[in-house]
Backbone as numpy.savetxt, mean C-alpha at the origin, in Angstrom:
# Nx Ny Nz CAx CAy CAz Cx Cy Cz
5.69 -22.01 24.50 6.17 -20.68 24.23 5.36 -19.68 25.06
6.06 -18.77 25.71 5.38 -17.79 26.55 4.65 -16.76 25.69
3.71 -16.06 26.31 2.96 -15.01 25.61 3.92 -13.94 25.09
4.89 -13.54 25.91 5.85 -12.53 25.48 6.63 -13.01 24.27
7.05 -14.26 24.26 7.80 -14.80 23.12 6.92 -14.81 21.87
5.64 -15.14 22.04 4.71 -15.14 20.90 4.53 -13.72 20.35
4.38 -12.77 21.24 4.23 -11.36 20.84 5.48 -10.89 20.12
6.64 -11.22 20.67 7.90 -10.83 20.04 8.04 -11.45 18.65
7.60 -12.70 18.49 7.67 -13.38 17.21 6.76 -12.70 16.18
5.55 -12.37 16.58 4.62 -11.69 15.67 5.16 -10.31 15.31
5.69 -9.57 16.28 6.26 -8.25 16.02 7.42 -8.34 15.04
8.25 -9.35 15.18 9.39 -9.54 14.27 8.88 -9.79 12.85
7.85 -10.62 12.72 7.29 -10.92 11.39 6.68 -9.67 10.75
5.99 -8.89 11.54 5.41 -7.64 11.03 6.51 -6.71 10.54
7.55 -6.56 11.34 8.67 -5.70 10.94 9.33 -6.19 9.67
9.47 -7.49 9.51 10.05 -8.05 8.29 9.19 -7.70 7.08
7.88 -7.78 7.23 6.97 -7.43 6.14 7.09 -5.95 5.79
7.17 -5.09 6.79 7.30 -3.66 6.55 8.60 -3.34 5.82
9.68 -3.99 6.20 10.97 -3.79 5.54 10.88 -4.25 4.09
10.24 -5.40 3.86 10.10 -5.90 2.49 9.29 -4.94 1.63
8.19 -4.41 2.15 7.41 -3.42 1.41 8.27 -2.21 1.03
9.04 -1.72 1.99 9.90 -0.56 1.75 10.95 -0.87 0.68
11.52 -2.06 0.73 12.56 -2.45 -0.22 12.04 -2.50 -1.65
10.77 -2.80 -1.84 10.23 -2.86 -3.20 9.54 -1.55 -3.60
9.72 -0.51 -2.79 9.23 0.82 -3.15 7.81 1.13 -2.74
7.29 0.41 -1.78 5.91 0.65 -1.31 5.93 1.41 0.00
4.85 2.09 0.27 4.70 2.82 1.53 3.50 2.27 2.28
3.74 1.70 3.45 2.65 1.23 4.30 2.10 2.43 5.04
0.77 2.58 5.04 0.13 3.78 5.57 -0.65 3.56 6.85
-0.35 2.54 7.63 -0.97 2.44 8.93 -1.94 1.32 9.13
-2.63 1.41 10.25 -3.50 0.35 10.74 -4.63 -0.01 9.78
-5.01 0.92 8.92 -6.12 0.67 7.99 -5.72 -0.30 6.89
-4.45 -0.66 6.81 -3.98 -1.58 5.79 -3.83 -0.94 4.42
-3.43 0.32 4.39 -3.23 1.03 3.13 -1.78 0.86 2.69
-1.60 0.64 1.38 -0.26 0.57 0.81 -0.28 1.40 -0.47
0.71 2.31 -0.61 0.85 3.11 -1.81 2.08 2.63 -2.58
1.96 2.66 -3.92 3.02 2.25 -4.82 3.31 3.41 -5.76
4.55 3.85 -5.84 4.89 4.95 -6.73 4.72 4.51 -8.18
4.23 5.43 -9.01 4.06 5.13 -10.42 3.81 6.40 -11.22
3.43 6.21 -12.44 3.10 7.33 -13.33 1.75 7.06 -13.97
1.01 8.12 -14.14 -0.28 8.04 -14.83 -0.36 9.24 -15.75
-0.53 8.96 -17.03 -0.59 10.01 -18.04 0.60 10.95 -17.94
1.79 10.37 -17.70 3.04 11.12 -17.70 3.39 11.85 -16.42
2.58 11.74 -15.38 2.92 12.45 -14.14 3.08 11.47 -12.98
3.94 11.84 -12.04 4.19 11.02 -10.86 2.92 10.97 -10.01
2.60 9.77 -9.51 1.42 9.59 -8.68 1.62 8.34 -7.83
0.61 7.99 -7.07 0.66 6.79 -6.23 -0.53 5.89 -6.54
-0.25 4.63 -6.87 -1.29 3.61 -6.93 -1.65 3.31 -5.49
-2.89 3.07 -5.20 -3.34 2.94 -3.81 -4.13 1.65 -3.62
-3.71 0.83 -2.67 -4.40 -0.43 -2.35 -4.78 -0.41 -0.88
-5.95 -0.94 -0.57 -6.45 -1.01 0.80 -6.77 -2.46 1.15
-6.44 -2.85 2.36 -6.73 -4.19 2.84 -8.18 -4.55 2.52
-8.35 -5.73 1.94 -9.68 -6.19 1.58 -10.00 -6.02 0.10
-9.25 -5.17 -0.59 -9.46 -5.01 -2.02 -8.75 -6.14 -2.77
-9.40 -6.65 -3.82 -8.84 -7.76 -4.59 -7.63 -7.35 -5.42
-7.63 -6.09 -5.83 -6.54 -5.59 -6.67 -6.46 -4.07 -6.53
-5.46 -3.49 -7.14 -5.32 -2.03 -7.10 -6.34 -1.43 -8.06
-7.24 -0.62 -7.54 -8.29 -0.01 -8.37 -8.32 1.51 -8.26
-7.41 2.08 -7.46 -7.43 3.53 -7.24 -6.01 4.10 -7.30
-5.95 5.39 -7.43 -4.69 6.12 -7.43 -4.96 7.47 -6.76
-3.87 8.20 -6.42 -4.02 9.58 -5.95 -2.74 10.36 -6.20
-2.88 11.67 -6.23 -1.73 12.56 -6.40 -0.79 12.37 -5.22
0.48 12.72 -5.40 1.49 12.52 -4.36 1.10 13.20 -3.05
0.49 14.37 -3.13 0.17 15.13 -1.91 -1.30 15.02 -1.50
-2.08 14.19 -2.18 -3.52 14.14 -1.91 -3.90 13.19 -0.78
-3.15 12.13 -0.59 -3.50 11.17 0.44 -4.75 10.38 0.11
-5.17 9.55 1.08 -6.30 8.66 0.86 -7.57 9.41 0.47
-7.77 10.59 1.02 -8.97 11.36 0.72 -9.03 11.73 -0.77
-7.88 11.77 -1.43 -7.84 12.13 -2.84 -7.89 10.94 -3.78
-8.19 9.75 -3.25 -8.25 8.54 -4.09 -9.24 8.70 -5.23
-8.83 8.25 -6.39 -9.68 8.29 -7.57 -9.63 6.92 -8.24
-10.71 6.50 -8.86 -10.68 5.23 -9.59 -9.68 5.29 -10.74
-9.03 4.18 -11.00 -8.13 4.09 -12.15 -9.00 4.21 -13.40
-8.55 4.98 -14.37 -9.34 5.11 -15.61 -9.67 3.72 -16.17
-10.88 3.56 -16.67 -11.38 2.26 -17.12 -10.45 1.61 -18.15
-9.88 2.38 -19.03 -9.02 1.81 -20.07 -7.80 1.13 -19.44
-7.30 1.64 -18.32 -6.17 1.03 -17.63 -6.59 -0.15 -16.78
-7.76 -0.10 -16.18 -8.19 -1.18 -15.29 -8.50 -2.45 -16.05
-8.72 -2.38 -17.36 -8.95 -3.57 -18.15 -7.66 -4.24 -18.58
-6.53 -3.54 -18.44 -5.23 -4.07 -18.89 -4.74 -5.20 -18.00
C-alpha cells in the first residue's frame, strides 16, 4: 500500500469517528483531544467535558465558557 493510500485510509477513519461523535451529540474540540457532551447540571444546560488522557469525565463547563471555564464535577455526582 502506498503512503498516499495509507494517509487516505487514516483520514477516512478519522472522519468516520468525527461523524460518529456528532451523531451521538458530542462536539470534538480539536487537536487537544477535547470532547464536550451536552447535559444538565442542577437544572441548567451545560457541557460535560472530557480530555484525551482522562480516565473518565470529571469536569463540566457552561455553554459559553469553553475549556478555560472547566470546573470539577461536584463530588456527590462524581461518586455516582
